[in-house]
C-alpha positions in Angstrom: -42.3 190.4 136.6 -46.0 189.3 135.7 -47.8 190.9 133.9 -50.4 192.4 137.0 -46.9 193.5 138.6 -46.2 195.8 135.4 -49.2 197.1 135.7 -49.4 197.9 139.0 -45.5 199.4 138.6 -46.3 200.8 135.2 -49.7 201.2 134.6 -52.0 204.3 135.1 -54.7 202.4 136.8 -54.7 203.2 140.9 -55.0 200.2 142.5 -54.1 200.5 145.8 -52.5 197.2 147.8 -54.5 196.8 150.9 -52.8 195.3 153.9 -54.5 192.0 155.4 -56.6 195.0 157.6 -57.6 196.5 154.2 -55.4 199.7 155.0 -52.7 201.6 153.2 -50.0 203.6 155.1 -50.2 207.1 154.1 -47.4 209.8 154.5 -48.7 213.3 154.7 -46.2 216.6 154.1 -46.7 220.3 154.2 -46.9 221.3 150.5 -45.0 224.4 151.0 -42.3 223.2 153.2 -41.9 219.6 152.6 -41.8 218.8 156.2 -43.7 215.3 157.0 -46.7 216.2 159.2 -47.9 213.1 159.7 -48.2 209.3 159.2 -52.0 207.4 159.2 -54.0 205.0 157.2 -56.5 204.8 154.9 -59.1 202.2 154.2 -60.6 202.5 150.4 -63.4 204.5 151.7 -61.1 207.2 153.1 -59.2 207.2 149.8 -62.0 207.5 147.9 -63.5 210.1 150.0 -60.0 211.9 149.8 -60.0 211.9 146.1 -63.5 212.7 145.5 -63.4 215.9 147.8 -59.5 217.3 148.1 -59.6 217.0 151.8 -58.0 214.4 153.5 -59.7 211.4 155.1 -58.1 208.7 157.1 -59.5 205.7 159.1 -58.3 205.6 162.7 -57.0 202.1 163.6 -57.9 202.7 167.5 -61.2 203.8 166.9 -61.9 201.7 163.8 -63.7 204.8 161.9 -63.2 206.9 158.8 -62.5 210.5 159.9 -62.1 213.8 158.1 -58.8 215.2 159.4 -59.9 218.6 161.1 -63.7 217.5 161.9 -62.9 217.8 165.3 -60.0 220.2 165.7 -60.8 222.3 162.6 -57.5 222.0 161.7 -58.1 220.4 157.9 -55.9 219.3 155.4 -56.5 220.4 151.4 -55.0 217.9 149.2 -52.6 219.6 146.9 -51.3 216.1 145.4 -51.7 212.8 146.1 -49.0 210.0 145.0 -48.8 206.3 145.6 -45.3 204.4 145.5 -44.2 201.9 143.1 -46.4 198.8 144.3 -49.4 201.1 145.1 -48.7 199.9 149.0 -48.3 203.3 150.2 -49.9 206.6 149.6 -48.0 210.2 150.1 -50.1 213.4 150.0 -48.9 217.0 149.9 -51.5 219.3 151.8 -51.9 222.8 152.7 -52.5 222.6 156.6 -55.1 225.0 158.1 -55.1 225.8 161.5 -51.1 225.4 162.0 -51.1 222.1 163.7 -51.5 218.7 162.1 -50.7 216.4 165.6 -53.6 216.0 168.0 -51.1 216.7 170.9 -51.6 220.5 169.7 -47.9 220.5 167.4 -47.3 221.5 164.0 -45.8 217.8 163.5 -46.5 214.6 164.7 -42.9 214.4 164.6 -41.6 217.2 167.3 -39.0 214.7 169.1 -35.5 213.1 167.8 -33.8 210.1 168.8 -30.3 210.7 170.5 -27.2 208.9 170.2 -28.3 207.2 173.4 -31.5 206.3 172.1 -33.6 208.6 174.3 -35.9 211.3 173.0 -35.5 214.9 172.8 -37.9 217.7 171.7 -37.3 219.6 168.3 -40.4 221.1 168.0 -42.2 221.0 171.6 -44.5 224.5 170.9 -48.3 223.9 170.9 -50.4 225.7 168.4 -53.3 224.8 170.6 -54.4 223.2 173.7 -55.5 219.9 172.9 -57.7 219.8 176.4 -59.6 222.5 175.1 -60.4 221.5 171.7 -61.0 217.8 172.0 -63.1 218.5 175.1 -66.1 219.8 173.1 
């Protein structure tokens, strides 16, 4: 183990290891229940804004743009705790989910389908909190 590895793995400095696209994966869970709400990406600006404001910010790979969770839907996320993994190439945030839905499909979580033994998908949390056609057509 090099001194740099030891500093990243055992030190107290935040030194995120961004990938070639300048992103780090972020797992977002509900602070009250522990349920996984979503997996997204952060660039350096999203990470800094999340730390500075206490509101979750992400980087959209499809739109190539920074976004604050809830800016379109009103279903924002207040960060309760942020952690990094051992080599600082992944972030985990525990949030208070406002409005009841984290997924752009209107569901509470982005993980609303289970994979069956046959390799098919089965809805396990199909109910929508909001109608995405009404929210995102503004």
